[in-house]
Backbone as JSON Lines, residues from 0, in Angstrom:
{"i":0,"aa":"M","n":[-0.05,20.34,13.32],"ca":[-1.1,19.34,13.17],"c":[-2.51,20.07,12.96]}
{"i":1,"aa":"A","n":[-2.6,21.16,13.6],"ca":[-3.92,21.91,13.48],"c":[-4.19,22.35,11.99]}
{"i":2,"aa":"S","n":[-3.17,22.53,11.19],"ca":[-3.35,22.91,9.78],"c":[-3.82,21.75,8.86]}
{"i":3,"aa":"G","n":[-3.6,20.56,9.39],"ca":[-3.89,19.38,8.58],"c":[-2.83,19.02,7.68]}
{"i":4,"aa":"Q","n":[-1.62,19.71,7.62],"ca":[-0.54,19.52,6.79],"c":[0.33,18.31,7.31]}
{"i":5,"aa":"L","n":[0.89,17.51,6.37],"ca":[1.82,16.52,6.86],"c":[3.13,17.14,7.3]}
{"i":6,"aa":"Q","n":[3.73,16.58,8.26],"ca":[4.97,17.02,8.86],"c":[5.94,15.93,9.02]}
{"i":7,"aa":"T","n":[7.19,16.24,8.75],"ca":[8.24,15.21,8.94],"c":[8.51,15.1,10.38]}
{"i":8,"aa":"V","n":[8.53,13.93,10.95],"ca":[8.98,13.67,12.36],"c":[10.1,12.62,12.38]}
{"i":9,"aa":"L","n":[10.9,12.68,13.41],"ca":[11.96,11.7,13.53],"c":[12.94,11.8,12.36]}
{"i":10,"aa":"T","n":[13.26,13.01,11.92],"ca":[14.13,13.2,10.79],"c":[15.53,12.6,11.07]}
{"i":11,"aa":"H","n":[15.92,12.48,12.32],"ca":[17.25,11.85,12.54],"c":[17.28,10.35,12.3]}
{"i":12,"aa":"H","n":[16.16,9.76,11.99],"ca":[16.01,8.35,11.71],"c":[15.81,8.09,10.26]}
{"i":13,"aa":"E","n":[15.92,9.14,9.39],"ca":[15.75,8.95,7.94],"c":[16.93,8.23,7.38]}
{"i":14,"aa":"P","n":[16.81,7.36,6.38],"ca":[17.87,6.74,5.71],"c":[18.68,7.7,4.92]}
{"i":15,"aa":"P","n":[19.98,7.41,4.63],"ca":[20.77,8.39,3.77],"c":[20.16,8.37,2.4]}
{"i":16,"aa":"P","n":[20.46,9.45,1.6],"ca":[20.0,9.58,0.26],"c":[20.51,8.35,-0.62]}
{"i":17,"aa":"I","n":[19.7,8.05,-1.65],"ca":[20.05,7.05,-2.57],"c":[20.44,7.6,-3.88]}
{"i":18,"aa":"P","n":[21.61,7.34,-4.4],"ca":[22.04,7.91,-5.71],"c":[21.16,7.19,-6.79]}
{"i":19,"aa":"I","n":[20.68,8.01,-7.74],"ca":[19.88,7.5,-8.81],"c":[20.6,7.9,-10.15]}
{"i":20,"aa":"H","n":[20.76,6.94,-10.99],"ca":[21.43,7.2,-12.34],"c":[20.39,6.81,-13.42]}
{"i":21,"aa":"V","n":[20.29,7.7,-14.44],"ca":[19.5,7.42,-15.53],"c":[20.32,7.34,-16.79]}
{"i":22,"aa":"L","n":[20.32,6.19,-17.48],"ca":[21.09,5.98,-18.73],"c":[20.19,5.96,-19.89]}
{"i":23,"aa":"H","n":[20.54,6.62,-20.96],"ca":[19.7,6.58,-22.08],"c":[20.57,6.85,-23.29]}
{"i":24,"aa":"R","n":[20.12,6.54,-24.45],"ca":[20.86,6.7,-25.73],"c":[20.76,8.13,-26.18]}
{"i":25,"aa":"E","n":[21.8,8.76,-26.51],"ca":[21.9,10.04,-27.13],"c":[22.04,10.04,-28.59]}
{"i":26,"aa":"G","n":[21.86,11.07,-29.27],"ca":[22.14,11.14,-30.64],"c":[21.03,10.92,-31.56]}
{"i":27,"aa":"R","n":[21.26,10.47,-32.73],"ca":[20.15,10.36,-33.79],"c":[19.2,9.2,-33.49]}
{"i":28,"aa":"Y","n":[19.61,8.24,-32.71],"ca":[18.78,7.13,-32.37],"c":[18.01,7.34,-31.11]}
{"i":29,"aa":"A","n":[18.07,8.53,-30.5],"ca":[17.46,8.74,-29.23],"c":[15.98,9.0,-29.4]}
{"i":30,"aa":"S","n":[15.2,8.47,-28.5],"ca":[13.75,8.68,-28.57],"c":[13.35,10.03,-27.84]}
{"i":31,"aa":"A","n":[12.52,10.78,-28.45],"ca":[12.06,12.01,-27.86],"c":[11.17,11.78,-26.57]}
{"i":32,"aa":"K","n":[10.56,10.66,-26.51],"ca":[9.69,10.39,-25.36],"c":[10.71,10.07,-24.22]}
{"i":33,"aa":"V","n":[11.74,9.33,-24.44],"ca":[12.71,9.03,-23.4],"c":[13.46,10.31,-22.92]}
{"i":34,"aa":"R","n":[13.74,11.11,-23.8],"ca":[14.37,12.42,-23.45],"c":[13.53,13.24,-22.58]}
{"i":35,"aa":"S","n":[12.25,13.32,-22.93],"ca":[11.27,14.05,-22.18],"c":[11.15,13.53,-20.83]}
{"i":36,"aa":"F","n":[11.1,12.21,-20.7],"ca":[10.94,11.51,-19.41],"c":[12.23,11.79,-18.48]}
{"i":37,"aa":"V","n":[13.44,11.8,-19.08],"ca":[14.64,12.06,-18.4],"c":[14.67,13.45,-17.88]}
{"i":38,"aa":"D","n":[14.23,14.41,-18.75],"ca":[14.16,15.84,-18.31],"c":[13.24,16.03,-17.19]}
{"i":39,"aa":"L","n":[12.07,15.39,-17.25],"ca":[11.01,15.52,-16.2],"c":[11.5,14.85,-14.87]}
{"i":40,"aa":"I","n":[12.02,13.59,-14.93],"ca":[12.4,12.92,-13.65],"c":[13.59,13.71,-13.07]}
{"i":41,"aa":"S","n":[14.56,14.26,-13.83],"ca":[15.6,14.92,-13.34],"c":[15.22,16.19,-12.62]}
{"i":42,"aa":"E","n":[14.31,16.96,-13.15],"ca":[13.79,18.13,-12.5],"c":[13.14,17.83,-11.23]}
{"i":43,"aa":"R","n":[12.29,16.76,-11.22],"ca":[11.51,16.44,-9.96],"c":[12.4,15.94,-8.88]}
{"i":44,"aa":"L","n":[13.39,15.08,-9.29],"ca":[14.34,14.58,-8.3],"c":[15.25,15.66,-7.67]}
{"i":45,"aa":"R","n":[15.61,16.68,-8.45],"ca":[16.43,17.77,-7.92],"c":[15.62,18.58,-6.96]}
{"i":46,"aa":"R","n":[14.3,18.65,-7.15],"ca":[13.43,19.48,-6.27],"c":[13.31,18.79,-4.87]}
{"i":47,"aa":"E","n":[13.35,17.44,-4.9],"ca":[13.15,16.71,-3.64],"c":[14.54,16.56,-2.97]}
{"i":48,"aa":"A","n":[14.64,17.28,-1.89],"ca":[15.91,17.32,-1.15],"c":[16.35,15.94,-0.63]}
{"i":49,"aa":"R","n":[15.38,15.0,-0.38],"ca":[15.79,13.73,0.21],"c":[16.49,12.9,-0.85]}
{"i":50,"aa":"W","n":[16.36,13.23,-2.19],"ca":[17.05,12.34,-3.19],"c":[18.42,12.85,-3.52]}
{"i":51,"aa":"L","n":[18.79,14.01,-2.91],"ca":[20.08,14.67,-3.32],"c":[21.15,13.95,-2.46]}
């Protein structure tokens, strides 16, 4: 607490992880914006241990 950083407390009361699914169209009708978003959110969710 002295450092001013947030700390997780009561970790044994955390809910179980939630599975997240992202569906999107692949192929020639795929949107580049959607693909970029899927890549971004996938990377960020993998970095967050609580979403695994």
